[in-house]
C-alpha positions as CSV (number, residue, x, y, z in Angstrom):
1,M,-2.7,-17.8,98.6
2,R,0.2,-15.4,98.2
3,G,3.0,-16.8,96.0
4,H,0.8,-19.7,95.0
5,K,-0.2,-20.0,91.3
6,R,-3.6,-21.7,91.2
7,K,-4.2,-24.5,88.7
8,F,-6.7,-23.7,85.9
9,F,-7.8,-25.9,83.0
10,P,-10.4,-24.5,80.6
11,E,-12.2,-27.7,80.2
12,S,-12.3,-28.7,83.8
13,F,-14.7,-28.1,86.6
14,D,-13.3,-26.7,89.8
15,H,-14.1,-28.0,93.3
16,I,-14.0,-24.9,95.5
17,F,-13.8,-25.1,99.3
18,Q,-13.9,-22.0,101.5
19,H,-14.1,-21.9,105.2
20,A,-14.6,-19.2,107.8
21,L,-11.7,-17.7,109.6
22,G,-10.6,-20.2,112.2
23,Y,-13.5,-22.5,111.1
24,R,-15.9,-20.3,113.1
25,V,-19.6,-20.6,112.5
26,I,-21.0,-18.2,109.9
27,F,-24.4,-19.7,109.1
28,Y,-26.5,-19.3,112.2
29,S,-30.0,-18.9,110.8
30,L,-32.3,-19.2,107.8
31,E,-31.5,-15.6,106.9
32,D,-27.8,-16.1,106.9
33,R,-28.1,-19.0,104.4
34,L,-30.6,-17.2,102.2
35,V,-28.5,-14.1,102.0
36,F,-25.5,-16.1,101.1
37,Y,-27.4,-18.3,98.6
38,T,-28.9,-15.3,96.8
39,I,-25.6,-13.5,96.7
40,F,-24.0,-16.7,95.2
41,A,-26.8,-17.0,92.6
42,V,-26.6,-13.3,91.5
43,A,-22.8,-13.6,91.2
44,A,-23.1,-16.8,89.2
45,W,-25.4,-15.0,86.7
46,R,-23.2,-11.9,86.6
47,Y,-20.0,-13.9,85.8
48,D,-21.7,-16.6,83.7
49,V,-20.5,-19.3,86.0
50,K,-21.8,-22.9,85.4
51,V,-22.7,-24.3,88.8
52,L,-23.1,-28.0,89.5
53,T,-23.4,-28.0,93.3
54,L,-23.3,-25.9,96.3
55,A,-23.3,-27.2,99.9
56,L,-23.6,-24.9,102.9
57,M,-22.2,-26.2,106.2
58,Y,-22.1,-24.3,109.5
59,N,-18.6,-22.9,109.0
60,H,-17.8,-23.4,105.3
61,F,-19.1,-24.1,101.9
62,H,-18.3,-26.3,98.9
63,T,-19.2,-25.8,95.3
64,I,-18.4,-27.3,91.9
65,I,-18.2,-24.7,89.2
66,H,-16.9,-24.0,85.7
67,C,-15.5,-20.6,84.8
68,V,-14.1,-19.3,81.5
69,S,-10.9,-18.2,83.1
70,S,-8.9,-18.1,86.4
71,K,-9.6,-14.4,86.6
72,V,-13.4,-14.9,86.4
73,R,-13.1,-17.7,89.1
74,A,-11.2,-15.4,91.4
75,L,-13.7,-12.5,90.8
76,F,-16.6,-14.8,91.4
77,I,-15.4,-16.3,94.7
78,G,-14.2,-12.9,95.9
79,T,-17.5,-11.3,95.1
80,V,-19.5,-13.9,96.9
81,T,-17.4,-14.0,100.1
82,S,-16.8,-10.2,100.3
83,T,-20.4,-9.3,99.6
84,F,-21.7,-11.8,102.2
85,A,-19.2,-10.6,104.8
86,M,-20.2,-7.0,104.3
87,A,-23.9,-7.9,104.6
88,F,-23.3,-10.1,107.7
89,N,-21.2,-7.5,109.4
90,R,-23.5,-4.6,108.6
91,D,-26.4,-6.4,110.0
92,I,-24.9,-6.7,113.5
93,G,-22.5,-3.8,113.6
94,R,-19.5,-6.1,113.4
95,K,-16.1,-5.4,111.7
96,G,-13.4,-7.7,110.5
97,A,-12.8,-10.7,108.2
98,L,-15.3,-13.5,108.0
99,F,-13.5,-15.9,105.6
100,E,-10.0,-17.1,105.3
101,K,-8.2,-15.1,102.5
102,A,-7.3,-18.2,100.5
103,Y,-9.9,-20.7,99.2
104,G,-9.1,-24.2,98.2
105,N,-9.6,-25.4,94.6
106,A,-9.1,-28.7,92.8
107,P,-9.7,-29.0,89.1
108,K,-11.7,-32.1,88.0
109,S,-11.5,-33.2,84.4
110,S,-12.5,-36.8,84.0
111,E,-16.1,-37.9,84.5
112,K,-15.2,-40.3,87.2
113,K,-13.4,-37.6,89.3
114,I,-16.3,-35.2,88.7
115,R,-18.9,-37.8,89.9
116,T,-16.8,-38.6,92.9
117,C,-16.6,-34.9,93.7
118,I,-20.3,-34.4,93.3
119,A,-21.0,-37.2,95.8
120,Y,-18.5,-35.7,98.2
121,N,-20.2,-32.3,98.0
122,F,-23.7,-33.7,98.4
123,N,-22.7,-35.9,101.3
124,N,-21.0,-33.2,103.5
125,S,-23.9,-33.0,105.9
126,V,-24.3,-36.8,106.0
127,E,-20.6,-37.2,106.9
128,K,-21.1,-34.7,109.7
129,G,-24.0,-36.7,111.2
130,L,-26.7,-34.1,110.3
131,F,-28.7,-36.4,107.9
132,T,-28.8,-40.0,106.9
133,R,-29.4,-39.4,103.2
134,A,-28.1,-36.6,101.0
135,E,-31.4,-35.5,99.6
136,Q,-32.7,-34.7,103.2
137,D,-30.4,-31.7,103.4
138,R,-32.1,-28.5,102.1
139,W,-28.7,-26.7,102.1
140,N,-27.0,-29.0,99.6
141,F,-29.9,-28.2,97.2
142,L,-30.0,-31.8,95.9
143,A,-33.7,-32.1,96.3
144,Y,-34.3,-28.9,94.2
145,V,-32.9,-30.7,91.1
146,V,-36.3,-32.2,90.4
147,S,-38.7,-30.1,92.6
148,D,-39.5,-26.4,93.2
149,H,-41.0,-27.3,96.6
150,P,-39.2,-30.3,98.1
151,F,-39.7,-29.2,101.7
152,S,-43.1,-27.6,101.6
153,K,-46.7,-27.9,100.3
154,P,-47.1,-26.7,96.7
155,L,-48.4,-23.2,96.0
156,I,-51.5,-23.6,94.0
157,P,-52.3,-20.7,91.5
158,G,-55.6,-19.1,92.3
159,R,-55.5,-20.3,95.9
160,I,-52.5,-18.4,97.2
161,P,-53.5,-16.1,100.2
162,H,-53.0,-12.4,99.7
163,R,-50.4,-12.3,102.5
164,M,-48.3,-14.7,100.4
165,Q,-48.9,-13.1,97.0
166,W,-47.1,-9.8,97.8
167,R,-44.2,-11.7,99.3
168,L,-43.8,-13.9,96.2
169,K,-44.0,-10.8,93.9
170,E,-41.2,-9.2,95.9
171,V,-39.0,-12.3,95.4
172,D,-39.8,-12.2,91.7
173,A,-38.7,-8.6,91.5
174,H,-35.4,-9.4,93.1
175,V,-34.8,-12.2,90.7
176,R,-35.8,-10.0,87.7
177,D,-33.4,-7.3,88.9
178,K,-30.7,-9.8,89.8
179,A,-30.5,-8.4,93.3
180,Y,-29.7,-10.5,96.3
181,M,-32.0,-10.7,99.3
182,R,-30.9,-8.5,102.2
183,Y,-31.3,-9.3,105.9
184,A,-33.9,-6.6,106.5
185,T,-35.9,-7.7,103.4
186,L,-36.0,-11.3,104.5
187,R,-37.1,-10.5,108.0
188,R,-39.9,-8.4,106.6
189,L,-41.0,-11.1,104.2
190,F,-41.0,-13.9,106.9
191,K,-42.6,-11.8,109.6
192,G,-46.0,-13.1,110.7
193,L,-45.8,-16.3,108.6
194,G,-46.7,-19.7,110.1
195,G,-44.5,-22.7,109.9
196,D,-46.0,-24.1,106.6
197,E,-45.9,-20.7,104.9
198,R,-42.3,-20.1,106.0
199,E,-41.3,-23.4,104.4
200,Q,-43.2,-22.4,101.2
201,L,-41.5,-19.0,101.0
202,T,-38.1,-20.6,101.6
203,D,-38.6,-23.1,98.8
204,Y,-39.9,-20.3,96.6
205,I,-36.8,-18.2,97.1
206,I,-34.4,-21.1,96.6
207,S,-36.1,-22.4,93.5
208,H,-36.4,-19.0,91.8
209,F,-32.8,-18.0,92.5
210,R,-31.6,-21.4,91.5
211,P,-28.2,-20.9,89.9
212,F,-27.5,-24.6,89.0
213,D,-27.0,-26.0,85.5
214,I,-29.2,-29.0,86.2
215,P,-28.9,-30.5,82.7
216,A,-25.1,-30.4,83.0
217,L,-25.3,-32.0,86.5
218,L,-27.6,-34.8,85.3
219,N,-25.5,-35.4,82.3
220,F,-23.0,-37.2,84.5
221,Y,-25.7,-39.8,85.3
222,K,-28.4,-41.7,83.5
223,D,-31.2,-39.8,85.3
224,Y,-32.1,-38.3,88.7
225,P,-32.8,-41.6,90.4
226,S,-29.5,-42.9,89.2
227,M,-27.8,-39.9,90.7
228,I,-29.5,-40.3,94.0
229,L,-28.5,-44.0,94.1
230,A,-24.9,-43.2,93.3
231,V,-24.7,-40.3,95.8
232,N,-26.1,-42.4,98.6
233,S,-24.0,-45.4,97.8
234,N,-20.7,-43.6,97.8
235,T,-19.9,-40.6,99.9
236,G,-17.1,-39.6,97.6
237,S,-13.7,-38.3,98.5
238,E,-11.4,-35.3,98.1
239,Y,-7.7,-35.5,98.6
240,E,-6.6,-32.5,96.6
241,I,-7.9,-29.9,99.1
242,K,-6.6,-29.6,102.6
243,E,-9.7,-29.6,104.7
244,E,-9.7,-29.9,108.5
245,Y,-10.9,-33.2,109.7
246,R,-12.6,-33.7,113.1
247,P,-14.7,-36.8,113.9
248,D,-17.2,-34.8,116.0
249,S,-20.7,-34.5,114.6
250,D,-22.0,-31.1,113.6
251,C,-25.3,-31.9,115.4
252,I,-23.8,-30.1,118.4
253,Y,-24.0,-26.8,116.5
254,T,-27.7,-27.5,115.8
255,Q,-28.2,-28.1,119.5
256,M,-26.4,-25.0,120.5
257,L,-28.3,-22.9,118.1
258,E,-31.5,-24.3,119.5
259,V,-30.4,-22.9,122.9
260,I,-29.6,-19.5,121.3
261,D,-33.1,-19.7,119.7
262,H,-34.6,-19.5,123.2
263,S,-32.4,-16.6,124.3
264,S,-32.6,-12.8,123.7
265,F,-30.8,-13.4,120.4
266,A,-33.6,-15.5,118.9
267,D,-34.5,-12.9,116.2
268,K,-30.9,-12.3,115.1
269,P,-28.7,-15.3,116.3
270,H,-25.5,-14.0,114.8
271,A,-25.8,-10.8,116.8
272,I,-24.3,-12.9,119.6
273,L,-21.0,-12.1,118.0
274,S,-21.4,-8.4,119.0
275,A,-22.3,-9.3,122.6
276,S,-20.0,-8.2,125.5
277,I,-17.4,-10.6,126.9
278,E,-19.5,-11.0,130.1
279,K,-22.6,-11.9,128.0
280,K,-20.6,-14.4,125.9
281,T,-19.2,-16.0,129.1
282,Q,-22.7,-16.5,130.5
283,I,-23.9,-18.0,127.2
284,A,-20.9,-20.3,127.0
285,F,-21.7,-21.6,130.5
286,Q,-25.3,-22.3,129.4
287,L,-24.2,-24.0,126.2
288,K,-21.8,-26.3,128.0
289,K,-24.4,-27.1,130.7
290,L,-27.3,-27.8,128.3
291,T,-25.5,-29.4,125.3
292,G,-22.2,-30.8,126.6
293,A,-20.4,-29.0,123.8
294,L,-16.7,-29.0,123.8
295,D,-14.8,-25.8,124.4
296,Y,-13.5,-25.5,120.9
297,Q,-17.1,-25.9,119.5
298,I,-18.4,-23.2,121.8
299,A,-15.5,-20.9,120.9
300,R,-16.3,-21.4,117.2
301,L,-20.0,-20.5,117.7
302,L,-19.2,-17.4,119.8
303,H,-16.1,-16.4,117.8
304,T,-14.0,-16.2,121.0
């Protein structure tokens, strides 16, 4: 934020909040989330950022991090958002900004404030009506604290089909080279896989790129069950970051994207942003008819 000197305390964790330009949707698909997540992980490794949490919502993300300096913090957030925006735009031939220029940050120093912020981060999707318990959400990564495959069947060594073996090796190579997963790569890896195998590959990518300092996170609680109990008992709060509040459930975006999934944009949902005005008008009519979405919700999905 121009003219605004951000607070930085060397011993504190920072709650970072960054939303898309105009709160528009930016995470349309599995590929969008995995591209962002792997970019985030690679940047965390590069800048030696200690990460406690990351939560991906449809039009923004939250994270709790510790950086050695305010300069590193700015470089980290700037690298993540600019790299994702370039990858996103390149994939659909789009130009222009994707995120707001300024991100929100709030230093957290006491254990009580950090625990409250952790609960707030993990409960974003619960507060927006997407889940009833925080650990049900794949994209707050809570379930990955104690499992490498919380949403899929385990991959058993010696019994992994050849069609999966080469895919896993390619993920391993990206992790070894500290290279994020690109859209084209992800589509090639997921092509031809059934539902169970897609879930296994998704869990494999998330668990192998995992950037979280799990011991540091659990250090704020007695153990994992205690953390789960605390998180689900108190949704947390955040008054130091100005975040838009709307009471509407985010389930409407899930419903609208299901409609998009049955359209000509099924293979690349965010390509809808490059559609003509006429096409967007047709889709907007269908979305309103089939889901009852409000005008502002449709506008955020279509970037109109």
